[in-house]
C-alpha positions in Angstrom: -0.1 0.0 0.0 1.2 3.5 -0.7 0.0 4.8 2.4 1.0 4.9 6.3 -1.6 3.7 8.8 -4.2 6.2 9.5 -2.6 9.4 8.2 -3.9 12.5 9.8 -6.0 14.8 7.8 -4.3 17.8 6.1 -7.5 20.0 7.1 -7.1 19.0 10.7 -3.4 19.8 10.6 -4.1 23.4 9.3 -6.9 23.9 11.6 -4.9 23.0 14.6 -2.0 25.3 13.5 -4.2 28.1 12.5 -2.9 28.0 9.1 -6.4 27.9 7.3 -8.0 30.9 8.7 -7.2 34.1 10.7 -3.4 33.8 10.0 -2.5 37.3 11.6 -0.6 35.6 14.6 1.8 34.1 12.1 2.5 37.4 10.3 3.2 38.9 13.8 5.5 35.9 14.6 7.2 36.5 11.2 8.0 40.0 11.9 9.5 39.2 15.1 12.1 36.7 13.9 15.6 38.1 14.1 19.0 37.3 12.6 20.0 34.7 15.3 17.0 32.6 14.3 17.7 33.0 10.5 21.4 32.1 11.1 20.3 29.1 13.3 18.1 27.9 10.3 21.0 28.3 7.8 23.2 26.1 10.1 20.9 23.3 10.4 21.3 20.4 8.0 20.2 21.6 4.4 17.1 19.8 2.9 15.4 18.8 6.1 12.1 20.1 7.1 11.1 21.8 10.4 8.3 24.2 10.9 10.5 26.5 12.8 13.3 26.6 10.3 10.9 27.4 7.4 9.4 30.2 9.7 12.9 31.7 9.8 13.7 31.5 6.2 10.5 33.1 4.7 10.8 35.9 7.4 11.3 39.5 6.4 14.7 39.4 8.3 15.8 36.4 5.9 15.5 38.9 3.0 19.2 40.0 3.8 20.4 36.2 3.6 19.4 35.5 0.1 22.7 35.0 -1.3 23.9 32.4 1.1 20.6 30.7 0.8 20.9 30.8 -2.9 24.5 29.0 -2.8 23.2 26.5 -0.3 20.0 25.7 -2.5 22.0 25.4 -5.7 24.5 23.0 -4.0 21.7 20.8 -2.6 19.7 20.7 -5.8 22.9 19.4 -7.8 23.6 16.8 -5.1 20.1 15.4 -5.2 19.0 16.0 -8.9 22.4 16.3 -10.8 22.8 19.3 -13.3 19.5 18.6 -14.9 16.2 20.5 -15.8 13.3 18.4 -16.8 11.2 20.1 -19.6 7.5 19.6 -20.1 4.6 21.2 -22.1 0.8 21.7 -21.3 -1.8 20.5 -23.7 -5.2 22.2 -23.0 -8.1 20.1 -23.9 -11.1 22.5 -23.2 -11.8 26.2 -22.2 -15.2 25.4 -21.1 -15.6 25.4 -17.2 -18.5 25.4 -14.7 -16.5 27.2 -11.9 -16.7 30.9 -11.3 -13.0 31.7 -10.1 -12.4 35.2 -10.2 -8.6 34.9 -11.2 -9.2 32.5 -14.2 -9.5 33.1 -18.0 -11.9 30.2 -18.1 -14.5 31.8 -15.5 -17.8 30.4 -16.4 -19.2 34.2 -16.4 -16.5 35.5 -18.8 -18.1 35.6 -22.4 -15.9 34.3 -25.1 -15.8 31.6 -27.9 -14.9 28.2 -26.0 -13.3 25.5 -27.5 -13.4 21.8 -26.8 -10.9 19.4 -28.7 -11.8 16.2 -30.2 -9.5 13.2 -29.7 -8.3 13.7 -33.1 -7.6 17.3 -32.4 -5.9 16.6 -29.2 -3.7 13.9 -30.7 -2.6 16.4 -33.5 -1.7 18.9 -30.7 0.2 16.0 -29.0 2.1 15.2 -32.2 3.2 18.9 -32.8 4.8 18.7 -29.1 6.3 15.4 -29.7 8.0 16.9 -32.8 9.5 19.7 -30.9 11.2 17.3 -28.5 8.8 17.4 -25.5 8.3 13.8 -24.0 6.8 15.0 -20.7 3.2 16.0 -21.4 0.6 17.9 -19.1 -3.0 17.6 -20.0 -4.8 20.5 -18.8 -8.6 21.5 -18.8 -11.3 23.9 -17.2 -13.8 21.9 -15.2 -15.5 20.4 -18.1 -16.7 16.7 -17.0 -19.2 16.6 -19.8 -16.4 16.4 -22.4 -12.9 15.8 -20.5 -14.3 12.6 -18.7 -12.2 9.8 -17.4 -13.2 7.9 -20.5 -12.0 10.8 -22.8 -8.6 10.9 -21.1 -8.3 7.1 -21.0 -8.8 7.1 -24.8 -6.5 9.8 -25.4 -3.7 8.3 -23.2 -4.0 5.0 -25.2 -2.9 7.1 -28.5 -0.5 9.3 -26.4 1.6 6.6 -24.6 3.7 5.7 -27.5 4.8 9.3 -28.0 5.3 10.4 -24.5 7.2 9.0 -21.7 5.4 10.7 -18.9 1.7 12.0 -19.0 0.1 14.0 -16.2 -3.1 15.7 -15.8 -4.2 19.2 -14.3 -8.2 19.0 -14.6 -11.2 18.9 -12.2 -10.9 17.1 -8.9 -11.7 13.5 -9.3 -12.2 10.7 -6.6 -10.1 7.7 -5.8 -11.5 5.1 -8.2 -11.3 7.8 -11.0 -7.5 8.3 -10.3 -6.9 4.6 -10.2 -8.6 4.2 -13.4 -6.4 7.0 -15.0 -3.3 5.6 -13.4 -4.1 2.0 -15.1 -4.5 3.9 -18.4 -1.2 5.5 -18.3 -1.5 8.8 -16.4 1.2 8.9 -13.9 1.1 12.4 -12.4 -1.6 14.7 -11.2 -1.4 18.5 -10.5 -4.1 19.6 -7.9 -3.4 23.2 -6.6 -5.3 24.4 -3.5 -4.7 27.9 -5.0 -5.0 29.3 -1.3 -4.9 27.7 2.0 -6.9 30.5 3.7 -10.6 29.5 3.9 -11.9 32.9 3.9 -9.8 34.0 0.9 -10.6 30.8 -1.0 -14.5 31.5 -0.6 -13.9 35.0 -2.0 -12.4 33.9 -5.1 -14.2 30.7 -5.7 -17.7 31.9 -6.0 -19.5 28.9 -7.5 -19.1 25.6 -8.9 -17.5 22.2 -7.6 -14.1 24.0 -7.0 -15.8 26.2 -4.3 -15.5 23.1 -2.0 -12.4 23.8 0.0 -12.2 20.6 1.9 -12.9 18.3 -0.9 -10.2 20.2 -3.0 -7.9 19.9 0.0 -8.3 16.1 0.3 -7.6 15.5 -3.3 -3.9 14.8 -3.2 -4.5 12.0 -0.6 -6.8 10.4 -3.1 -4.3 11.0 -5.9 -1.4 9.3 -4.1 -3.5 6.4 -2.7 -4.4 5.8 -6.3 -0.8 5.0 -7.0 0.3 8.1 -9.0 4.0 8.3 -9.3 3.7 12.2 -8.7 1.4 14.7 -7.1 1.9 18.5 -7.7 0.9 21.1 -5.1 1.0 24.8 -5.2 -0.9 28.1 -4.3 -1.7 30.9 -6.8 0.6 33.6 -5.6 -1.3 36.9 -5.2 -4.5 35.7 -3.8 -3.2 36.0 -0.1 0.1 36.7 1.9 2.7 34.6 0.3 4.6 33.8 3.6 1.5 32.3 5.4 0.7 30.4 2.2 4.1 28.9 2.3 3.7 27.7 5.8 0.4 26.0 5.0 1.8 24.6 1.7 4.7 23.1 3.4 2.8 21.2 6.0 0.6 19.7 3.3 3.7 18.6 1.6 5.2 17.4 4.7 1.9 15.5 5.2 2.1 13.8 2.1 5.7 12.8 2.1 5.2 11.1 5.5 1.9 9.4 4.2 2.7 8.1 0.9 6.4 7.1 0.4 6.0 6.0 -3.1 4.4 9.0 -4.6 6.9 12.0 -5.5 5.7 15.5 -4.5 6.3 18.6 -6.5 5.8 22.2 -6.0 4.8 24.8 -8.4 4.9 28.6 -8.1 2.1 30.0 -10.2 2.1 33.8 -9.9 -1.0 35.7 -10.9 -1.1 36.7 -14.6 -3.4 38.8 -16.7 -6.2 36.7 -18.6 -9.3 37.4 -20.5 -11.5 39.5 -18.3 -8.9 39.5 -15.5 -6.4 42.1 -14.6 -3.6 42.0 -11.9 -4.6 45.3 -10.5 -7.6 43.7 -8.8 -5.4 41.4 -6.6 -3.9 43.1 -3.4 -1.1 40.3 -2.5 0.9 40.4 -5.8 4.4 38.8 -5.2 7.5 40.5 -6.2 10.5 38.7 -7.9 12.7 38.8 -4.7 9.8 37.3 -2.7 9.4 34.5 -5.1 13.0 33.7 -5.0 13.0 33.8 -1.3 10.1 31.4 -1.4 11.8 28.9 -3.7 15.0 29.0 -1.9 13.3 28.4 1.6 11.5 25.5 0.3 14.3 23.8 -1.4 16.2 24.2 1.9 13.5 22.4 3.9 12.6 19.8 1.2 15.7 18.1 -0.6 13.9 15.8 -2.8 10.8 17.7 -3.8 10.5 18.9 -7.6 10.4 22.5 -7.8 8.3 23.6 -11.1 8.4 27.1 -12.9 6.0 27.4 -15.7 5.8 30.1 -18.7 4.0 32.5 -16.3 7.4 33.8 -15.6 9.4 36.1 -17.9 12.3 34.8 -19.8 15.0 36.8 -17.7 13.8 35.5 -14.3 13.3 31.9 -15.5 17.0 32.1 -16.9 18.3 33.0 -13.3 16.1 30.7 -11.3 16.9 27.5 -13.0 20.3 27.6 -11.0 18.5 28.2 -7.6 16.6 25.0 -7.1 14.1 24.7 -10.1 14.1 21.1 -11.2 11.2 21.3 -14.0 10.2 23.9 -16.5 7.6 24.2 -19.2 8.7 25.2 -22.6 7.0 26.5 -25.7 3.7 26.6 -24.0 0.3 27.5 -25.3 -2.7 28.0 -22.9 -5.5 27.9 -25.4 -7.0 24.6 -26.7 -5.8 24.0 -30.1 -3.0 26.7 -29.6 -0.2 24.6 -31.2 -2.0 24.4 -34.5 -3.9 27.6 -34.2 -2.1 30.1 -31.8 -5.1 32.5 -32.1 -7.8 30.0 -31.6 -9.6 31.7 -28.5 -8.1 33.3 -25.3 -6.0 31.1 -23.0 -6.3 30.3 -19.5 -3.7 33.1 -18.8 -1.2 35.2 -20.7 2.0 33.5 -21.2 5.3 35.7 -20.4 8.1 33.4 -21.6 7.1 32.6 -25.3 10.3 31.0 -26.3 10.1 27.6 -28.2 11.1 24.2 -26.5 14.3 24.2 -28.5 15.2 27.7 -27.3 14.4 26.8 -23.6 16.9 23.8 -24.1 19.6 25.8 -25.6 19.2 28.2 -22.6 19.6 25.5 -20.1 22.7 24.3 -21.9 24.1 27.8 -21.8 23.8 27.7 -18.0 25.8 24.4 -17.8 22.8 22.2 -17.3 21.4 19.5 -19.1 17.8 19.6 -20.5 16.0 16.3 -19.9 13.5 15.4 -22.4 12.9 11.8 -21.0 14.0 11.2 -17.3 12.9 7.6 -17.2 11.7 4.4 -18.9 8.9 2.0 -18.1 11.3 -0.9 -19.0 12.8 -0.1 -15.6 9.9 -1.0 -13.9 
């Protein structure tokens, strides 16, 4: 079994620590951390998690220690992952969605011409990505259960499995049996972001639809891991709430999964809010600065040696070029966020505006220029 006996509920953990509501006490605690606590955290063994350690590393005081943090994070990442950057690309299947999430370009209330890919169209998109060198594929969709069903993904995977070495999904929250079916069909990873761990903020931005159920969303990664998936991806949408308290809650969730499901690898993504159709960044009060994003990435690497850290094309090229040496292990390349976008780039608006629009080849060349190796295929089923 890929599970420890009676793992504690992540909802219970967050509630007991006060990380899911009224987090002002943690903000006050963060402000009170001084240089001695930060230096003690940096003197501890790199890569091991302790809540107090993370608290010190994401504190305002730790902003003055980013250079030593960066050196330690780089060395730790090379020791655990080698000089590699794993490349992947998203394949969007549908821009239909029943949710009313105020930050998303696919919001059900936003008027635009929506697109659903047929199996033939989705396969054509996949083959374009395959020809560009991509072997790690992420299937993405709005919450469109009527079209992007378990059966649809099973049938699509049957066609894609000979062209891609790793297929993962980022779609609506499913149940344990559905995840198990998809694992049998060839899906080996699932990304399911909580978006924000603050219950009040969550309710504010998730107005209506199945995704409005905070607790059901939060329990999803447990179902994903119990279904046998090789990888589960977590993350918060940076900009909805205070990034420091979000990092604390995210780390506790990660720690829970690592302790409970030894066979499932955990990864963390760092999506920052981006403009989208009907969405302006100016309406969000907690936008995260570049320096703050760097601090978050470094702090989490120094607490989790073996967790994958993922950076998407939401970020600008110059920033991605620098961050690959500071703990990032996986990057998207040549991304389109509109269904059919690889064949028809102007076919409807995307989920968000891509910032780094370089091709997969250009990203691979950039990675090599930094003395790292772009990885198109990181494993083979023959080894299992």
